C-alpha positions in Angstrom: -0.2 0.0 -0.2 2.6 2.3 0.9 4.2 2.5 -2.8 0.9 2.7 -4.6 0.3 6.0 -2.2 3.4 7.6 -3.5 2.2 8.6 -6.9 -1.0 9.8 -5.0 1.3 12.3 -2.5 3.1 13.6 -6.0 -0.6 14.6 -7.2 -1.6 15.8 -4.2 1.4 18.3 -4.6 4.1 16.9 -2.2 7.4 17.2 -3.7 9.0 14.1 -3.8 12.5 15.2 -2.0 9.6 15.9 1.1 8.6 12.5 0.7 12.0 10.8 0.5 13.2 13.1 3.5 9.9 12.7 5.7 8.5 9.7 7.4 8.5 6.3 5.8 5.4 5.7 4.1 5.1 2.2 5.5 4.7 4.1 9.3 2.1 6.7 7.8 -0.3 4.2 6.1 -1.0 2.2 9.1 -2.4 5.6 10.6 -4.6 6.6 8.1 -5.8 3.2 6.6 -9.0 2.6 8.3 -9.9 6.7 8.0 -9.3 6.9 4.3 -11.7 5.0 1.9 -9.3 5.7 -1.4 -5.7 6.3 -2.0 -7.0 10.1 -3.0 -8.4 10.7 0.4 -5.2 8.8 2.1 -2.7 11.3 0.2 -5.0 14.0 1.2 -4.4 13.0 4.8 -0.8 12.0 4.6 -0.1 15.5 3.3 0.7 16.8 6.9 3.3 14.1 7.7 5.3 15.9 5.0 4.6 19.4 5.0 4.1 21.3 8.2 1.5 23.7 7.9 1.9 27.3 7.6 -1.1 28.1 9.1 -4.2 26.4 10.8 -7.3 26.3 9.7 -9.3 29.5 10.6 -12.3 27.4 12.3 -9.9 25.0 14.1 -8.0 27.8 15.4 -10.3 29.8 17.0 -11.9 26.7 18.5 -9.0 24.9 20.0 -5.7 26.8 19.6 -6.2 30.8 20.6 -5.5 31.2 24.6 -3.3 27.8 24.4 -0.2 29.5 24.4 1.3 28.2 27.6 -0.1 25.0 26.5 2.0 25.0 23.6 5.2 25.9 25.5 4.5 23.3 28.2 4.3 20.5 25.8 7.2 21.5 24.0 9.1 21.1 27.0 7.6 18.2 28.0 8.3 16.7 24.5 11.9 17.5 24.6 12.4 16.1 27.8 11.6 13.2 26.6 14.3 10.4 27.1 12.4 8.0 24.1 10.1 9.3 21.8 7.4 6.3 21.5 4.0 6.0 21.4 3.7 5.4 24.9 6.2 7.8 26.1 4.2 10.8 24.3 0.9 9.3 25.5 2.0 9.4 28.8 3.5 13.0 28.6 -0.2 13.7 27.2 -2.0 12.6 30.0 0.6 14.5 32.2 -0.5 17.7 30.3 -3.5 16.7 30.4 -3.7 16.5 34.2 -1.8 19.9 34.5 -3.7 21.8 31.8 -7.0 20.3 31.5 -8.4 18.7 34.8 -7.3 15.5 33.4 -9.5 15.9 29.7 -6.9 14.3 27.4 -9.1 16.0 24.4 -8.8 19.2 25.8 -4.8 19.4 25.3 -4.8 17.0 22.7 -7.0 19.0 20.1 -5.0 22.2 20.6 -1.7 20.1 20.4 -3.0 18.2 16.7 -3.9 21.8 15.7 -0.5 23.0 16.1 1.1 20.0 14.6 -1.1 19.2 11.8 -3.2 22.5 10.9 -6.4 20.9 11.5 -8.3 19.1 13.9 -8.3 16.1 12.8 -5.5 13.9 12.3 -4.5 9.8 13.4 -4.4 9.6 16.9 -2.0 12.2 18.5 0.2 10.1 20.1 0.9 7.9 17.1 0.9 11.4 14.9 3.8 12.5 17.1 5.7 9.5 17.2 5.8 9.2 13.4 6.7 13.3 12.5 9.6 12.5 14.9 11.0 14.7 17.8 12.5 17.6 15.8 9.9 17.8 13.5 7.0 18.1 16.3 9.0 20.7 18.4 9.3 22.7 15.4 5.9 22.6 14.4 4.7 23.5 18.2 7.4 26.4 18.3 5.5 27.7 14.6 2.5 27.5 15.8 2.9 29.9 18.3 3.2 32.2 16.0 -0.5 32.0 15.0 -1.4 33.0 18.4 
């Protein structure tokens, strides 16, 4: 499936260099398989792994991100401090952030962070998304998203 997705990503406007430099398609495809009905839909959803958002969708920015600058900063610090960049460690960090910033409500933390790294409120599970994006890309996206506030 991963090899079949490659030409669809190119057709969706993702540069071949970005595909080669980004996460392995074999890591991205399983995250998108259940939500995408066609390779065109999968390519559209996969673009966020190969192209950092330059701006969040306005409705998602207003609903989830505005007023959450302290959360973005805390998340960046928490993620930067992780020894291992695994789904389990990221999930634990998200749980800790939820306890500290959202009365334990993971959705109140996950949605702003999802908008920050994906540019919209829809993505695969956040811990898995962050794991595939990698530490450097995730931290860069969180830092850049602060400029949207």
